[in-house]
N, C-alpha and C positions, 0 to 999 in steps of 0.2 A: 428362681425365675428362669423361665425357658427362653433360650435364644433361638432365632431362626436358623435353619440349616439350609444352605444353598448347595444343591447337588451339582449344578453346572456353573463354572466360573463365567462371569460376564466380562465384557470389555466394551470399550468405547471406540468408535471409528475416529481415528486421529487424523488421517488424511485419505482423500480419494484422489488417486493419481491418474485415472482414466475417465473418459466420458463416452457417452453413446456415440457410436460411429468410429471410435478409435480402433486401429489395428493393434493386436497384441500377439506376442510370441508365447509359446508354451513356457510356463514357469515365470512369466513376466509379472511383476508386482502390480496389482490393480488398486489395492487399498492397504491401509495399515490399521491394525487394532491394538490399542493400548489396554493393558490390564494393570493391576496394582504392582506387578512384578516385571513384566516384559512387554515389548512391542513385537507384534506378530505380523509378518507380511501375508496378505491374501494374494495368492498367485493364480494366474490363468491355468486351467487344467489342460488346455490345448491352444494351438494357434488359431486365430480367427478374428472376428470383428465384434466389439462390444455392442450388444443390442440395447442394453440398458443397465443402469446402476440403480439398485433399489434401496440404497441407504444413503444417508447424508453424514457429513462430518458431525461429530458429537452424538450420533445415535448410539444407543446401547444395544449390543448384540450378544447372542449366545452361540456356543458351538453348534454347527449344523445349519445356522440361519443363512438363507440366501442373501448374497451381496450383489451379484451381477449375473446377467445372462450373456453368453457368448455364442455366436453362430460360427461353428468351425467348418462350415460348408457341407459336412456330412450329417451333422445333427446339432440341434441347439442344446448346449450344455450349461449347467449352472455352476457358479463359482460361489463357494460358501466358506464360512468361518470354520477353520480346522477344528476337529473334535479331539 
């Protein structure tokens, strides 16, 4: 019998700590992803203001998936699940 092969681990959004309009510092945790082995913090790549959170708690996510957008005054940057 063949078993499915998952090339990318998936996780579940455990908590969303910020909302649209919140100010964030560089490396501040925006959300947390739980896998079967660890909990991973999703951190802001730069200081700025959260423009939007595009996931909800209990959503399944994969590495590289967009979680939030942040306006860092110089450019709009994405915040994604670590690969």
